[in-house]
C-alpha positions, 0 to 999 in steps of 0.5 A: 543531204537534201532529198530529191523531193526537197530539191524538186519543191525548191525548184518549183518554188523558184519557178513560181516566184519567177512567174510572179506566183508568190503565194504558190512559191510561199506554199512550196517553200513551206513544204520544203521547210517541213522536210528540211527545217535547217536550210537557211536558204529556204527561209531567205527565199521565202522572205523574198516572196513574203516581201512581194506580197507585202507580208513584211512582218513574216518576211522579217521573221523568215530573214531572222531565222535564216540569219540564225541558221547561217549568219554569213548569208548576205541575202538574209540581211538584205531581205531583213533590211528591205522588209524593215524599211517597208515597216519604217523601222529604219534603225533596225534596217540600217543595222541589218544592211550594214552587216550584210554589206560587210559580208558582200563588199561592193554590192551596191544594193546595200550601199543604196539602201543604207543611204536611203535609211540615213535619209529617212532617219534624218527626216524622222528626226526633223519631223519629230523636232517640228512636231514638238514645236508646232504642238506648243501654243503661240504664246508658249512658243514665243517664250522659248526664245525670250530672255529668262526675265521675260519668261518668268514675267509671262509665267507670273501673268498666268501662263503655266505649264498646263498650257503644254498639255498635249491634245488628243492624238490623231493618227492616220490609218490605211489598209490593204487586203488579200484573199483571206485577210485585211491588213490595217495599219494605224500610223502611230510612231513610238507608241508603247505596247502597253498603251494599245488596246485592240478588240475584235467583234463579229464585224467590229474593230476597236482600237484604243491608243493612249494611257487615259480614256480622255486622251486616247485615240479611238477608232471603232469602225463597223467593218465592211465584212465579217471577221473571225475574231479568234484568228485576228491578231496585231503587233505594235511596231516602232512606226505603226500598229499593224492589225490583221483581220481574218476574213470570214468570207473570201470576198473583196472589201470595197472599203474598210468601213461598212456603208449602206450603199455598199453591197452587203457581204454574203451571210454566214449561216450560224447554227442555234448552238453557235449563236448561243455563244454571243461574241464579246464586243468592245466597251461602248463608253468612248463613243456611246455605241449600243453594240447589242443594237448594232449586232441585232441590226446586222443580223436582221439585214442578213436574214433578209438577204438570199444567196444565189449564183456566185455567192451561193457557190462561194458559201459551198466552197467556204463550208467545205474548206472550214470543215476540212483537214489541213491536207484537204485545204492545201489541195484546194489552195494548190489546185485553185491557184495553179489552175487559175481558178478552174479546178478545185481538188480536195485530194492532196495525194493526187495534186501534191506532187504535180502541177494542176493544169487548168480545165476551162468549161466546155466551149471556152479556152484559157488565156494568160493575163498580161499585166 
């Protein structure tokens, strides 16, 4: 039987979700799950909050856990199907939605999403067929429709299978960000995980996709801001490679890549002991970049920069957060979010069981933003 505290956390989580405060909802659902990890409903509801924040891989994981705990829960299949569609995993989404539809006959949400999955799967099939044809040189493409005798004649005149060699792949990439991370998606479909190599530096991302260096897709940007390499991660999905970069500072990245005209992010003070452990950067062979020189240039720019105003305050908060234990961090996150940025508490016992009210500076008043 659920405790009163469990029910209170769940109720507050639902209220936060209704108020579009999805990050708080996830935090509250997580607290409730710590007390009752066998409650599938909580995983399904947290999956929905993750979908709202575009944390689709986390949403799929939550939905899978909910299904494990209660295979007869229609909304868990609905959440899994929705998140997989966002990840462009339409076959997986369709399978989950069809199972959910069998458990909830007449629910038009399943019907509509399954129809959309079928359309997307058909589009992908057409795109793959066009891609194969368009990748062939005109001379070879014309041979595909020619009689066998002409094919043999043309091959004898110098057209060989070498003409079918694929060109270096090119993939589109996009990104979005949250307070503590930047999510980069390289839209490469059907790439084997073994052919993906990703490395992280202090302010460098290196992506290599391909079986050989000559044919590999290489993407090695100097990033807008610094990252924490050991906290960065990636996953190879059927439709793309999703990379999550952990921000070293809670600043807004104006772009993914660094440009001189962009504002240089606030610097991070590194002690001599820490600076002795040099970060390992990707190999410079694909583009011939001198990573040591680039690192020295970045550090030189940081030395010439001085922190003041909001930047200095942000650094103070960041230092407190980095050195704090988990309860202190939870207290800081909860108080800051619930008070709309006007209160920052480090006492979890004080703020953990109640909503933190806003406390604007003297002479000012709080107003709720309308979107």
